[in-house]
Backbone bond lengths (Angstrom), bond angles and torsions (degrees), N, CA, C in turn:
res aa  C-N    CA-C-N  psi(-1)  N-CA   C-N-CA  omega(-1)  CA-C   N-CA-C  phi
1 M - - - 1.441 - - 1.510 109.45 -
2 S 1.305 117.62 141.05 1.443 121.65 -178.96 1.526 110.36 -70.75
3 G 1.346 116.95 164.35 1.447 122.02 179.12 1.519 113.06 -57.88
4 G 1.356 116.12 -42.99 1.460 120.02 179.45 1.516 113.24 -64.86
5 G 1.340 114.60 -38.98 1.468 119.10 178.56 1.501 112.57 -66.44
6 S 1.328 116.50 -39.36 1.452 118.52 -179.55 1.524 111.52 -71.09
7 R 1.347 116.62 -33.22 1.480 119.40 175.70 1.510 110.13 -65.80
8 R 1.347 117.75 -41.12 1.469 120.67 178.23 1.536 109.92 -62.65
9 L 1.305 116.85 -41.89 1.464 120.79 179.71 1.518 109.62 -64.96
10 C 1.305 118.01 -40.56 1.456 121.50 178.78 1.525 111.05 -63.37
11 R 1.351 117.59 -44.61 1.462 121.12 178.67 1.539 110.87 -64.17
12 R 1.335 116.47 -39.41 1.473 120.60 178.24 1.527 110.53 -63.88
13 T 1.324 115.72 -42.01 1.458 120.47 178.23 1.522 110.39 -63.72
14 F 1.330 116.46 -43.29 1.460 120.41 179.02 1.522 111.11 -63.34
15 M 1.359 117.51 -38.59 1.453 121.93 177.44 1.524 109.97 -65.07
16 N 1.320 117.41 -42.50 1.464 120.69 179.30 1.513 111.11 -63.58
17 E 1.336 116.81 -37.80 1.446 120.09 177.86 1.520 110.84 -67.27
18 A 1.315 117.92 -41.23 1.461 122.08 176.37 1.513 110.66 -60.84
19 R 1.315 116.32 -43.14 1.472 119.80 178.46 1.527 112.13 -64.05
20 A 1.326 116.14 -38.50 1.467 120.34 178.55 1.551 110.54 -63.19
21 H 1.319 117.44 -43.03 1.465 120.38 176.28 1.522 110.21 -63.67
22 F 1.322 116.77 -40.49 1.458 121.21 179.36 1.532 111.11 -61.68
23 E 1.319 116.15 -49.54 1.475 121.10 -179.05 1.523 111.69 -63.35
24 L 1.332 116.40 -40.92 1.467 119.68 177.36 1.537 110.26 -63.89
25 G 1.330 116.50 -40.81 1.453 120.19 177.25 1.505 111.27 -61.44
26 K 1.311 118.54 -42.41 1.468 121.68 178.68 1.529 111.15 -63.88
27 L 1.326 116.20 -41.78 1.472 119.93 178.67 1.527 110.60 -64.05
28 L 1.326 117.41 -41.95 1.465 120.30 177.63 1.523 111.07 -63.06
29 K 1.334 115.50 -40.32 1.480 119.99 177.32 1.516 110.39 -60.08
30 L 1.335 116.62 -45.82 1.463 120.77 178.84 1.522 112.38 -63.59
31 A 1.328 116.79 -28.06 1.470 121.55 179.07 1.531 111.93 -88.26
32 S 1.342 115.93 10.54 1.475 122.37 179.23 1.507 112.36 65.00
33 A 1.302 118.51 28.23 1.478 123.72 175.25 1.524 107.75 -106.37
34 A 1.329 114.88 70.43 1.459 120.12 -170.48 1.534 113.60 -66.61
35 E 1.319 117.75 -38.44 1.487 119.49 -178.19 1.519 111.96 -63.27
36 P 1.374 118.34 -50.66 1.456 116.59 177.03 1.525 113.01 -66.26
37 A 1.337 116.95 -28.88 1.446 121.54 176.72 1.521 110.72 -62.21
38 V 1.329 115.92 -42.76 1.481 119.95 178.03 1.505 110.11 -59.29
39 R 1.342 118.45 -43.05 1.465 121.16 179.87 1.548 111.02 -60.47
40 E 1.333 116.33 -47.99 1.475 120.11 -179.43 1.516 111.21 -64.46
41 L 1.303 116.72 -45.15 1.466 120.69 -178.76 1.507 111.96 -66.57
42 T 1.321 117.33 -34.52 1.476 121.37 176.20 1.508 110.66 -64.95
43 T 1.330 116.86 -43.67 1.461 120.84 175.75 1.511 110.60 -59.46
44 A 1.322 116.66 -47.27 1.470 120.68 177.37 1.502 112.12 -58.53
45 R 1.327 117.19 -45.07 1.460 121.91 -179.16 1.535 111.40 -60.83
46 Q 1.326 115.88 -42.84 1.455 119.79 178.60 1.518 111.41 -62.91
47 Q 1.320 116.31 -42.60 1.468 120.15 179.15 1.518 111.54 -68.72
48 F 1.324 117.85 -41.29 1.469 118.91 176.38 1.528 110.16 -63.33
49 Q 1.320 117.85 -39.03 1.463 120.40 -179.97 1.525 111.04 -63.44
50 T 1.317 117.42 -40.47 1.462 121.60 177.56 1.519 110.12 -59.80
51 L 1.343 116.35 -45.05 1.445 120.97 178.10 1.529 111.46 -65.51
52 A 1.312 116.82 -38.57 1.491 121.11 179.04 1.519 109.65 -62.75
53 E 1.333 116.99 -42.22 1.452 119.94 179.25 1.519 112.71 -64.39
54 A 1.351 116.00 -21.22 1.467 121.31 176.59 1.538 110.80 -88.42
55 G 1.364 116.73 3.48 1.454 119.90 175.76 1.502 117.17 104.49
56 N 1.321 119.33 5.83 1.452 122.80 -179.24 1.542 109.30 -84.97
57 S 1.318 117.19 106.07 1.468 119.85 -177.85 1.512 113.34 -69.90
58 N 1.337 117.86 -31.18 1.473 120.34 175.94 1.527 110.06 -63.36
59 A 1.317 116.59 -40.26 1.449 121.28 179.50 1.532 110.84 -65.93
60 A 1.318 116.94 -35.80 1.467 120.40 177.63 1.528 110.55 -62.22
61 R 1.318 117.19 -41.98 1.439 121.81 177.88 1.510 110.84 -65.81
62 M 1.353 116.87 -43.02 1.455 120.10 179.01 1.520 113.13 -65.59
63 A 1.317 117.49 -31.52 1.482 120.63 175.71 1.521 109.90 -61.62
64 A 1.342 115.94 -41.96 1.454 120.29 178.19 1.528 111.30 -66.51
65 V 1.320 117.00 -39.62 1.482 120.81 178.67 1.526 109.17 -65.07
66 A 1.334 117.05 -41.10 1.457 120.18 178.39 1.532 111.09 -62.69
67 D 1.339 117.62 -38.83 1.449 121.24 176.23 1.531 110.81 -59.75
68 A 1.309 116.78 -42.90 1.479 120.18 178.98 1.532 110.84 -63.89
69 E 1.332 117.09 -41.93 1.453 121.30 178.42 1.531 110.88 -63.40
70 I 1.341 115.91 -42.21 1.470 119.86 176.82 1.526 109.93 -60.84
71 G 1.326 116.08 -42.15 1.465 120.53 178.35 1.526 111.69 -58.99
72 D 1.323 117.10 -41.52 1.464 120.21 176.37 1.530 111.40 -61.05
73 C 1.336 116.65 -44.29 1.465 119.58 -179.82 1.526 111.56 -64.69
74 L 1.308 115.88 -40.55 1.452 118.96 178.98 1.524 111.89 -65.02
75 T 1.327 116.19 -32.39 1.488 121.21 173.90 1.505 108.91 -63.08
76 Y 1.320 118.28 -45.72 1.467 121.62 178.20 1.517 112.27 -59.34
77 L 1.355 115.66 -33.30 1.460 121.16 179.64 1.513 113.25 -83.72
78 R 1.336 116.23 0.98 1.474 124.09 -178.08 1.525 112.44 65.05
79 R 1.294 116.20 26.64 1.476 121.61 173.73 1.520 106.59 -96.52
80 L 1.322 115.00 68.58 1.465 121.42 -167.07 1.523 113.50 -66.90
81 Q 1.342 119.44 -37.53 1.442 121.06 179.03 1.537 111.03 -63.94
82 D 1.345 115.33 -45.32 1.457 120.50 177.34 1.530 110.29 -62.64
83 A 1.333 116.21 -40.36 1.458 120.90 -179.05 1.519 111.17 -63.32
84 A 1.324 115.68 -42.38 1.488 119.65 -179.87 1.534 110.34 -61.64
85 C 1.316 116.83 -41.36 1.491 120.02 178.46 1.526 110.89 -62.77
86 R 1.336 116.65 -44.93 1.462 119.91 -179.20 1.503 111.97 -65.19
87 L 1.344 115.62 -43.00 1.465 118.81 -177.87 1.535 109.85 -66.20
88 R 1.327 117.62 -37.14 1.468 119.64 176.48 1.503 111.14 -64.73
89 S 1.346 118.43 -43.65 1.466 119.70 -178.00 1.524 110.28 -71.29
90 G 1.330 118.99 -31.30 1.436 122.12 176.31 1.514 113.65 -68.36
91 A 1.336 116.80 -27.06 1.458 121.03 179.52 1.511 113.21 -81.18
92 R 1.342 115.89 -19.52 1.457 121.97 -178.44 1.524 110.26 -78.67
93 P 1.311 119.57 135.39 1.458 119.02 176.24 1.524 110.81 -65.70
94 S 1.319 115.98 140.43 1.459 121.47 179.16 1.516 110.96 -71.90
95 R 1.323 115.96 148.02 1.472 119.67 177.20 1.512 107.76 -93.46
96 S 1.325 116.72 110.65 1.473 119.86 175.74 1.510 110.05 -149.07
């Protein structure tokens, strides 16, 4: 496989991994397991942000969505100041 093809495959794999963390985080949130959900969603957000910085606009949007989901979980945990910060950053359009 050429260098460009392997880089595309690597980015696709990284995006799939970020999505898996995101989906697991959402499932944990639905199961009222907010603390583990925050961990999964934070991992997803970091991975989406890395992809966004490489120019992936879909990943930039998903990083913002992950921030909003984290904010919801933090609200459930009564960490209201942290939740407000996350919800504000999730509402802001990403720079990419």
